[in-house]
C-alpha positions in Angstrom: 23.1 175.4 1.0 23.0 179.2 0.6 20.0 179.1 -1.9 17.8 176.9 0.3 14.8 178.4 2.0 15.0 179.0 5.8 12.0 178.4 7.9 11.5 180.3 11.1 9.0 178.4 13.2 6.1 180.1 15.0 7.0 181.0 18.6 5.0 182.4 21.4 5.1 186.1 22.2 7.0 186.7 25.4 7.0 189.9 27.5 8.6 190.4 30.9 6.8 193.6 32.0 6.7 194.9 28.5 4.9 194.1 25.2 4.7 190.5 23.9 7.6 190.0 21.5 9.0 187.2 19.3 12.2 187.9 17.4 12.1 186.2 14.0 15.5 187.4 13.1 17.6 189.3 15.7 19.4 192.6 15.2 23.2 192.4 15.4 24.6 195.1 17.7 27.5 195.6 15.2 25.0 196.3 12.4 23.0 194.6 9.7 22.2 195.1 6.0 19.2 192.8 5.7 15.8 193.6 7.3 15.3 192.4 10.9 11.9 190.9 11.7 9.9 190.6 14.9 6.3 189.9 15.9 4.9 192.0 18.7 1.7 193.0 20.4 0.2 195.7 22.6 -2.8 195.1 24.9 -4.0 198.4 26.2 -0.4 199.6 26.3 1.9 202.2 24.9 5.6 201.9 23.8 7.9 204.8 23.0 11.4 204.4 21.5 14.0 205.9 19.1 15.9 203.9 16.6 18.9 204.6 14.4 17.1 202.8 11.5 13.7 203.0 9.9 11.1 200.9 11.7 8.0 199.6 10.0 4.9 198.2 11.8 2.7 196.0 9.6 -0.6 195.5 11.5 -1.7 191.9 11.5 -4.7 192.3 13.9 -6.4 195.1 15.9 -5.9 198.8 15.9 -2.6 200.6 16.4 -1.9 204.3 16.8 1.6 205.7 15.9 2.8 209.2 16.8 6.0 210.7 15.5 7.0 214.3 14.7 3.7 215.7 16.1 1.6 213.5 13.8 -0.6 210.6 14.8 -1.9 207.9 12.4 -4.3 205.1 13.0 -3.5 201.7 11.4 -5.7 198.6 11.2 -5.1 195.1 9.8 -3.2 195.3 6.5 -1.9 198.8 7.1 1.8 199.6 7.5 3.3 202.6 9.4 6.9 203.7 9.1 8.8 205.8 11.7 12.0 207.1 10.2 15.4 206.5 11.7 16.4 209.1 14.3 12.8 209.9 15.1 10.9 209.2 18.3 8.0 206.9 17.8 5.1 206.3 20.2 3.0 203.2 19.5 -0.2 202.5 21.4 -3.2 200.2 21.2 -6.2 201.1 23.4 -7.5 197.6 23.1 -5.2 195.2 21.1 -2.8 195.2 18.2 -0.5 192.6 16.8 2.2 193.7 14.4 5.0 192.4 12.2 7.9 194.8 13.0 10.5 195.3 10.3 13.8 197.1 11.0 15.4 198.7 8.0 19.2 198.3 7.4 21.5 199.6 10.1 25.1 198.9 8.9 26.6 201.1 11.6 24.7 199.2 14.4 23.3 202.3 16.1 21.2 201.4 19.1 17.7 201.8 20.3 16.6 204.1 23.1 13.6 202.9 25.1 11.8 206.0 26.2 8.8 204.5 27.9 6.3 201.7 28.3 3.1 201.6 30.2 -0.5 200.7 30.5 -3.1 203.0 29.0 -5.7 204.1 31.5 -9.4 204.9 30.7 
């Protein structure tokens, strides 16, 4: 039934030495034309990466800082931040932030480069 709604049940956030993550829909390495969704969180942590596609972070809870192209913005619950494809984005939460991550279309399937993850120190 192509017109029927699809339910994606709530799942726990899992992190093996990195941020807690739950993929709602997964990116296909060969490319995708529909948005890709994930839920993720940072707890006194920082994450830096580069994507071939636009990446949006909708803040569900907490306070998130995003730095790209020499500019840093602060986002709180209800705010959305976009890091454009091909740009390096650094995301950090001094205390806690939980986000809905939305990956824009990526028909060519360009990859992601993880550039760093770590704990923030006082």
